[in-house]
C-alpha positions as CSV (number, residue, x, y, z in Angstrom):
1,X,-39.6,-13.3,6.1
2,X,-40.8,-15.0,9.7
3,X,-38.9,-17.7,11.6
4,X,-40.9,-20.4,12.7
5,X,-41.4,-20.4,16.6
6,X,-40.2,-23.8,17.9
7,X,-43.1,-26.2,19.1
8,X,-42.9,-26.6,22.8
9,X,-42.5,-30.7,24.2
10,X,-44.9,-32.6,24.2
11,X,-45.4,-34.6,27.0
12,X,-44.9,-37.6,24.9
13,X,-42.0,-36.0,24.3
14,X,-40.5,-35.1,27.7
15,X,-41.8,-38.6,29.4
16,X,-38.8,-41.2,29.8
17,X,-37.9,-43.8,27.2
18,X,-39.1,-47.3,28.8
19,X,-37.5,-50.7,27.9
20,X,-38.5,-54.4,28.4
21,X,-37.2,-57.2,28.0
22,X,-37.9,-59.7,25.4
23,X,-41.2,-62.6,24.8
24,X,-39.3,-65.7,26.2
25,X,-40.2,-69.0,24.9
26,X,-41.7,-71.7,27.1
27,X,-37.7,-73.4,27.0
28,X,-36.5,-69.8,27.7
29,X,-39.1,-69.2,30.5
30,X,-38.0,-72.3,31.8
31,X,-34.4,-70.9,32.1
32,X,-35.0,-68.0,33.3
33,X,-36.7,-69.2,36.2
34,X,-34.0,-71.8,37.7
35,X,-31.2,-68.7,37.0
36,X,-33.6,-66.4,39.3
37,X,-33.9,-69.7,41.9
38,X,-30.6,-70.1,42.3
39,X,-29.6,-66.3,42.7
40,X,-31.8,-66.3,45.2
41,X,-30.0,-70.2,47.1
42,X,-27.2,-68.2,46.4
43,X,-28.5,-65.0,48.6
44,X,-29.9,-67.7,51.3
45,X,-27.2,-69.5,51.4
46,X,-24.7,-66.4,52.0
47,X,-27.9,-65.4,54.5
48,X,-27.1,-68.2,56.7
49,X,-23.5,-68.7,57.4
50,X,-23.3,-65.3,58.6
51,X,-26.4,-65.4,60.6
52,X,-24.4,-68.8,62.2
53,X,-21.0,-66.8,62.2
54,X,-23.1,-64.0,64.7
55,X,-24.1,-66.1,66.7
56,X,-20.6,-68.5,67.6
57,X,-20.1,-64.4,67.7
58,X,-22.2,-64.5,70.4
59,X,-21.2,-67.6,72.3
60,X,-17.3,-66.7,71.8
61,X,-18.2,-62.8,73.5
62,X,-20.2,-64.7,76.4
63,X,-17.1,-67.1,76.9
64,X,-14.6,-65.0,76.5
65,X,-17.0,-62.7,79.4
66,X,-17.4,-65.3,81.7
67,X,-13.4,-66.0,81.6
68,X,-12.3,-62.6,82.3
69,X,-15.4,-63.0,85.7
70,X,-13.7,-65.7,86.9
71,X,-9.5,-65.0,86.1
72,X,-9.5,-63.2,89.1
73,X,-11.0,-65.4,91.8
74,X,-9.9,-68.8,90.3
75,X,-6.3,-69.4,92.3
76,X,-8.4,-68.7,95.8
77,X,-12.1,-70.0,94.9
78,X,-12.5,-73.9,93.1
79,X,-15.9,-73.4,92.2
80,X,-14.5,-70.4,90.1
81,X,-11.7,-72.3,88.9
82,X,-14.0,-74.8,87.5
83,X,-15.9,-72.2,85.7
84,X,-12.8,-70.6,84.8
85,X,-11.4,-74.3,83.2
86,X,-14.9,-74.5,81.1
87,X,-14.8,-70.8,79.5
88,X,-11.3,-71.6,78.3
89,X,-11.9,-75.2,77.3
90,X,-15.3,-73.6,75.0
91,X,-12.8,-71.0,73.4
92,X,-10.4,-73.7,72.7
93,X,-13.3,-75.1,70.9
94,X,-15.4,-71.7,69.1
95,X,-11.9,-70.3,67.8
96,X,-11.3,-72.7,64.8
97,X,-15.4,-73.7,64.1
98,X,-15.7,-69.3,64.1
99,X,-11.9,-68.8,61.8
100,X,-13.1,-71.6,59.7
101,X,-17.0,-70.8,59.0
102,X,-15.6,-66.8,58.4
103,X,-13.3,-68.7,56.0
104,X,-16.3,-69.9,54.2
105,X,-18.5,-67.1,54.3
106,X,-15.7,-65.3,52.9
107,X,-15.2,-67.8,50.4
108,X,-18.6,-68.3,49.1
109,X,-19.0,-64.2,48.8
110,X,-16.0,-63.7,46.8
111,X,-17.3,-66.4,44.7
112,X,-21.3,-65.5,44.7
113,X,-20.1,-62.0,43.5
114,X,-17.8,-63.5,40.7
115,X,-21.0,-65.0,39.5
116,X,-23.6,-62.6,39.4
117,X,-21.3,-60.7,38.0
118,X,-21.3,-63.8,35.1
119,X,-24.6,-64.0,34.9
120,X,-25.4,-59.8,34.3
121,X,-22.8,-59.0,32.4
122,X,-23.3,-62.0,29.7
123,X,-26.5,-63.8,30.2
124,X,-28.0,-61.2,30.2
125,X,-26.5,-58.6,28.9
126,X,-27.0,-61.2,25.6
127,X,-31.0,-61.5,26.4
128,X,-31.3,-57.3,26.2
129,X,-28.8,-55.6,24.4
130,X,-31.1,-56.3,21.2
131,X,-34.4,-54.9,22.6
132,X,-33.3,-51.9,24.3
133,X,-31.3,-51.0,20.9
134,X,-34.6,-51.5,19.1
135,X,-36.5,-49.8,21.0
136,X,-34.5,-46.8,21.1
137,X,-34.3,-46.6,17.6
138,X,-37.9,-47.2,17.4
139,X,-38.5,-44.5,19.9
140,X,-35.4,-42.5,17.7
141,X,-37.7,-42.8,14.3
142,X,-40.7,-41.9,15.9
143,X,-39.6,-38.6,16.6
144,X,-37.6,-38.1,13.3
145,X,-40.8,-39.3,10.9
146,X,-42.6,-36.2,11.7
147,X,-39.9,-34.2,9.6
148,X,-38.4,-37.5,7.7
149,X,-40.2,-40.3,5.9
150,X,-40.3,-43.8,7.5
151,X,-37.9,-45.9,5.6
152,X,-34.9,-42.5,5.8
153,X,-36.6,-42.1,9.7
154,X,-35.7,-45.2,10.3
155,X,-32.1,-45.6,8.8
156,X,-31.3,-42.1,10.5
157,X,-32.3,-43.4,13.9
158,X,-29.8,-46.1,13.9
159,X,-26.7,-43.5,13.1
160,X,-27.8,-41.4,16.4
161,X,-29.1,-43.8,18.3
162,X,-25.1,-45.2,19.4
163,X,-24.5,-41.1,19.8
164,X,-26.6,-41.2,22.0
165,X,-27.5,-39.9,26.0
166,X,-30.3,-42.9,26.6
167,X,-27.8,-45.2,24.5
168,X,-24.7,-44.4,27.0
169,X,-27.3,-44.9,30.2
170,X,-28.2,-48.5,27.8
171,X,-24.8,-50.2,28.2
172,X,-24.1,-48.5,31.8
173,X,-27.0,-50.6,32.7
174,X,-26.1,-53.9,31.2
175,X,-22.3,-53.2,31.4
176,X,-22.2,-52.4,35.3
177,X,-18.5,-53.3,37.0
178,X,-18.5,-56.0,39.7
179,X,-20.3,-55.2,43.2
180,X,-17.1,-55.7,46.2
181,X,-16.7,-59.5,47.3
182,X,-18.6,-57.2,50.9
183,X,-21.4,-59.8,52.3
184,X,-24.5,-56.6,51.9
185,X,-22.7,-55.4,48.3
186,X,-23.0,-59.3,47.0
187,X,-26.2,-60.0,48.6
188,X,-28.2,-57.1,47.2
189,X,-27.0,-57.1,44.4
190,X,-27.8,-61.2,44.3
191,X,-31.8,-59.5,45.3
192,X,-31.0,-56.9,42.4
193,X,-30.9,-59.7,39.4
194,X,-33.5,-62.0,40.9
195,X,-35.8,-58.8,41.2
196,X,-34.9,-57.4,36.8
197,X,-35.7,-61.5,35.9
198,X,-38.8,-60.9,37.1
199,X,-39.9,-58.0,35.9
200,X,-38.6,-59.6,32.4
201,X,-40.8,-62.8,33.2
202,X,-43.4,-60.7,33.7
203,X,-42.7,-58.3,30.7
204,X,-42.5,-55.0,32.5
205,X,-40.3,-52.1,32.5
206,X,-36.8,-52.7,33.5
207,X,-35.1,-49.6,32.8
208,X,-36.1,-46.0,32.8
209,X,-34.2,-43.4,30.9
210,X,-34.5,-39.6,30.4
211,X,-35.7,-38.5,26.8
212,X,-32.6,-36.7,25.2
């Protein structure tokens, strides 16, 4: 008996699996719009505080430079002594302002990191887990239906889905670890979440994984 040759994978079989979110009700759409706005406002607030801190640090550097410039001549030059006094007074005012703003930025960054992780691992996960796993089961069932009946293919696909590589990647996407409390990482995560919500609202593909 001749051995049957396996057919080469078709384009459809080698294309990545694409997963989208559910169709939202009017109420849920409004809720996610508000969440997106809130995330972007968090990012804007952090970026504005960082801008203010950079500005104050720039003024501090200038004041320190003036102090160093006039220190050596202050003992013999009244004009230099006056300018040195002005630089020292400015430094005395700037130091606590910079410390306070830096501490506020650190607190806000840590809070934003916690909030973004909460959105990703609870609200977003609850929204996407069902549609993503249903889509994966449908993809596997479609491939199995060439060999099995439709009903049996669907039942078998349910058992195979959780052991598949695409499922592992879906779960990694939905359970990503929190980002570090570094400002750049947190603002990047806030922007990424907002982009993902935009795709959900538009009914676009959110995740692509290679077909196993």
